[in-house]
C-alpha positions as CSV (number, residue, x, y, z in Angstrom):
1,M,85.2,85.6,103.7
2,A,87.1,84.0,106.6
3,A,89.9,82.9,104.3
4,L,90.3,86.4,103.0
5,L,90.3,87.8,106.6
6,A,93.1,85.4,107.4
7,C,95.1,87.1,104.6
8,C,94.4,90.6,105.8
9,G,92.4,91.4,108.9
10,S,90.6,94.4,107.3
11,R,86.9,93.6,106.7
12,R,86.7,96.3,104.0
13,W,89.8,94.8,102.3
14,A,88.2,91.3,102.3
15,E,84.9,92.6,101.0
16,R,86.6,94.5,98.2
17,V,88.6,91.5,97.1
18,A,85.5,89.2,97.4
19,A,83.2,91.6,95.5
20,H,85.0,91.2,92.2
21,R,85.0,87.4,92.1
22,P,85.5,85.3,90.1
23,Y,88.9,86.5,88.9
24,P,90.1,85.4,85.5
25,D,93.6,84.5,86.7
26,P,95.8,84.7,89.7
27,G,97.4,87.9,88.5
28,S,94.1,89.7,88.5
29,L,93.4,88.5,92.0
30,L,96.7,89.8,93.2
31,A,96.2,93.1,91.5
32,A,92.8,93.5,93.2
33,C,94.5,92.6,96.5
34,D,97.1,95.4,96.0
35,E,94.4,97.9,95.0
36,A,92.3,97.1,98.0
37,S,95.4,97.5,100.3
38,Y,96.3,100.9,98.9
39,D,92.9,102.2,99.8
40,L,92.9,101.3,103.5
41,T,92.6,104.2,105.9
42,P,94.9,104.5,108.8
43,T,92.1,103.3,111.1
44,E,91.6,100.2,108.9
45,V,95.3,99.5,108.9
46,A,95.3,99.7,112.7
47,G,92.4,97.3,112.8
48,A,94.2,94.8,110.5
49,L,97.3,95.1,112.6
50,A,95.3,94.4,115.8
51,R,94.3,91.1,114.2
52,E,97.9,90.2,113.3
53,S,99.6,87.9,115.8
54,A,103.2,88.5,116.6
55,A,105.1,86.6,114.1
56,P,107.2,83.7,115.5
57,L,110.8,84.7,115.8
58,P,112.9,83.3,113.0
59,T,115.1,80.5,114.0
60,A,118.8,81.2,113.7
61,A,121.2,78.8,112.3
62,R,123.1,76.9,114.9
63,G,126.4,78.4,115.9
64,P,128.1,81.1,117.8
65,G,125.9,84.1,118.6
66,T,122.6,82.2,118.2
67,R,121.4,82.9,121.7
68,A,122.5,86.5,121.6
69,A,120.7,87.1,118.3
70,A,117.5,85.6,119.6
71,T,117.7,87.8,122.7
72,A,118.4,90.9,120.6
73,L,115.4,90.0,118.4
74,R,113.0,89.6,121.3
75,A,114.2,92.9,122.8
76,A,113.9,94.7,119.5
77,H,110.3,93.4,119.0
78,A,109.4,94.6,122.5
79,E,110.8,98.0,121.9
80,Y,109.1,98.2,118.5
81,E,105.7,97.4,120.1
82,R,106.3,99.8,122.9
83,R,107.2,102.6,120.5
84,F,104.6,102.1,117.8
85,R,101.9,100.3,119.8
86,H,101.3,97.5,117.3
87,V,103.0,94.3,116.3
88,F,106.0,94.4,114.0
89,T,105.1,93.3,110.5
90,L,107.6,92.2,107.9
91,C,107.0,90.2,104.7
92,L,109.9,87.7,104.3
93,D,108.6,86.0,101.2
94,G,111.5,85.2,98.9
95,Y,114.2,85.0,101.5
96,R,116.0,81.8,102.4
97,D,115.6,80.4,105.9
98,E,119.2,81.3,106.8
99,E,118.5,84.9,105.9
100,L,115.4,85.4,108.0
101,L,117.0,86.2,111.3
102,D,119.4,88.8,109.8
103,R,116.7,90.3,107.7
104,T,114.4,90.7,110.6
105,L,117.0,92.2,112.9
106,Y,118.0,94.6,110.2
107,A,114.4,95.7,109.5
108,L,113.7,96.1,113.2
109,R,116.8,98.2,113.8
110,T,116.1,100.3,110.7
111,R,112.4,100.8,111.4
112,L,112.9,101.7,115.0
113,G,114.5,104.9,113.8
114,N,111.4,105.9,111.7
115,A,109.1,108.7,112.7
116,P,105.6,107.4,113.5
117,D,104.2,108.7,110.2
118,Q,106.9,107.1,108.2
119,E,106.5,103.9,110.1
120,R,102.8,103.9,109.4
121,S,103.5,104.0,105.7
122,V,106.1,101.2,105.9
123,T,103.8,99.1,108.0
124,A,100.9,99.5,105.6
125,D,103.2,98.4,102.7
126,E,104.4,95.4,104.7
127,L,100.8,94.5,105.6
128,R,100.0,94.7,101.8
129,R,102.9,92.4,101.0
130,L,101.9,90.0,103.7
131,A,98.3,89.9,102.4
132,R,99.5,89.4,98.8
133,G,101.7,86.5,99.8
134,R,99.1,84.8,101.9
135,L,96.5,85.3,99.1
136,A,98.9,83.9,96.5
137,R,99.5,80.8,98.7
138,L,95.7,80.4,99.3
139,A,95.0,80.7,95.6
140,A,97.6,78.1,94.7
141,T,95.8,75.6,96.9
142,C,92.4,76.2,95.4
143,P,91.3,74.6,92.1
């Protein structure tokens, strides 16, 4: 159960995913992960977000503007947390290292303009994508 809770901090999500073990293949496991994520209530999403740690800031490539980009990223994170009262979540699976900083800054700038209800929906989807990626990596390490 602890391994599942590390993928998503919602106890109900972890219990739902665990309840259907064993899964015949990784695709079935990930489908169950998605289904359990879609059923989370706003309170459960808030609880899962409370267990998320602030993601480390992506490192920028060396070069002009690196320090300014890092400063802008820290400021945007702080403003996001002030406005929405939870950590910023963003799944960056599939992006190259050199894209992470730009993608994060873009997402922060865009999502800061969201209304709270809209941002709750986006955040829930990002949380689902994070859980899916974490679970996929966990499953790949298990026999």
